[in-house]
N, C-alpha and C positions, 0 to 999 in steps of 0.2 A: 301881660305874662299870665295871669291866673285862667284867661280865657284859653290860652294856647297850651296849657296844662290840662285844662279839662278837655281840650279837643284831642289831647293824644290818647292811646291807647294803652291799657295797662302794661303791653308787652314794650311799647315805646317809651313809658316812664321807667320802667324797671332797666331797659338799656342805658337811659340817660343818667339813673342814679348810680349804675355800676361803673360808668366811664368816668363820673365825678370821684367816686370812692379810689379808682385806679390811678387818677391824676393826683389826688392827694397822696396816696401810698409812694406814687414815685416821687413827688418833690419832698417827702420826709426821707426816703431811703437816699436821695441825692444829696441831702443836707448831711446826712449822718456819714456816708462815703467822703464827701468833701472834707468835714472836719477830721475823719481819719487819716487822710492824705496830708493834710496840712500839718496836722500833729506830727506825722511821721517825719516829713520835711524837716520842720523845726528840730525834731530829736535828733535826727542825722547831723543836722548843723550844730549841735551842742547847745541849743537855746533851750529845750525843754528834754527832761530826763524820759529816756525809753520806757515804757511799761514791762518791757521783758529784756532779759540779759542780752547782751551782745554775742550771737552765737557765731560769728565770724571770728573772734578772738581766741586762737590757739592757745590749748594748755601749754604752759611752760613746764619742759622736761628738768628736774635738777639732777646734777651728779649724785651718783650712788656708788657704793664700795666696788671698784673695778673700772669705773668710767674715768675719762679724761676730764678732769675739772678745770674750769677757767681760772686764771689769776684774778686777784681783786682788781677790778677796774682802775687804770691810772696808776697801779702800784710799781713803786720803784723796786730795783734789786736790794736784797737784804745786804745787811752789813756781813761781809763772809765769817768775821769772828762771832759773830752771835747766831751763826747757823750750825746745828746740832746735826751731824750728818755721818754716815757710815757706809763702806764701800763692801760689797760682799761680792765672790767670784762664785758664781754658780757653774763654771766650767771644770773641766779637768786639767785646764791648761794652768800651771804653777805660776805665782807671783802676779798676775794681772791685777789684782786688788790692791796688792801693795803699792805698784806703778802708780794706780790711779789716785791712791791716798796721798801718795808723795806729790802729786800734781796739785790737789787740793790743798796741800801744805804751801806750795809755792804760791798759790792765788790768794793766800791770806787766811785760809780756813784752820780749823782746829779739830780735824776729823778724829772719830773715835777709832778705836783698833780695828785693821781690816780683818776680814772674816770669810767664811764659806757659807755657802746656801745649797740647797736643793729643792726641787729638783733642778735640772738645767734649764735656763730662760732660753725659749727658742727664737730669740730676737737678738738686738745689738744691746740695748741699755734699757733697763727698767728704773725709774725713779719713782718711788713711792713715799706717801706721806699722809698723815691725817689732815682734817681740815684746817686747823690751826698752823700747818706749816706748808700750804699749797705755794706761797709765794717764795718761801725759801725753796722749795722743790724747783720752782721754776728759774730761781737764780741760780742754783746748783746745775740745773740742765743746760746753761749756756756753755758749760765747760765740757758738755759730752753730745757733740752733735748728732742729730737723729735719733735722740733718745725718746721714750715714752714716758709721760707722767701721768701715774694712776692713783686714785683715791683709795684710801684705807679708813677702817675704822678706828685708827689710833686716836686717842686723846692727847698726847704727848706731843712735841716739836721736832721729833726725830725725823730726818730724811733718808732714806735708804737707797743706795745706789746698787742695783742688781747687773752686774756683767754677764752677758749671756752668749749664746754661741757665735755671734757675728760680730762680736766687739772687736774692732780694729787696733785697739791700743791708744794711748793718751794722745791729745793735740800737741801739735809742735809749740816750742815757744812763743812763736810769733802770733799763732792763733791764741794761746792761753793769754798772752799779753793783750791782745784786742778784746777778748771776751771780757776780760777783767776789768778794763777801763770803760766798757760799755755801761753806760748809766742811763738808758733809755728805758722807758716804761716796759714792764713785763708783758708779753703776750704770748697767748696759747693758741693751738691750731684752730682752725676752723670748725672743727668738729666738737670742741671743748664743751661741757655743759656748764652751767652756774652752780653755785652751791645754793643750798636754801640759806633763808634768812638768818637762821641759828649758826649754821656753819659759816657763813660769810661773815657774820659779827665776830667769831672766834678769830677769823683770817685777818680781818681788819685791827683787831685789837693786838695780834702778834705783829702787824705791819707797823703799828704805831709806836710799839714798843722797841722794835728794831730800828726805826729811824731815829728814836729818842736816843738810842744807845749809840748810834753811828756819830750823831752830833756831838754827844759828850765826850766821844773818843777822838775828835779833831783837835 
């Protein structure tokens, strides 16, 4: 070996040394790359934590004032007697709010006195409530087909039913009885947005209180 090295020219020895260094560099780089790939696969499988945030997780958009909030997941209809609701007529047609209020009374509600509002709502029915009464709002909405539920900044549990331009009148007695007997879980539209943690906690507190009141009244 030493005789062969001595017989090589300086240029040949330089090329040989360079190839040796390149081989070592390649092996080190390959080892690092293999370790990174292995760690990445384990991270994706949940075995190892990823060293960077999951960029593929979409940010959750929560309901704000004016948006349609989602009811509490799995929430059942509120006890009508425990729901604080008021009907407002935003149109120039007389008597709409009173007829709707009488319908609520027939369904077991104890609504506030009917009133008027302005400007005129350019839709059918707008049902509004604060975070604590979202489930109550969806309970009331079952008596008003094709209504829209919207979130307000209210801190109490009042649900407001605003009758608009295209309101067609109270449902029939048969439809009212069917809606009143419906005890399935509340469900919002596909476009509804979840409440943030603080607002959701307020809604769940109100839901548990309504259910306990319903049980004690049976």
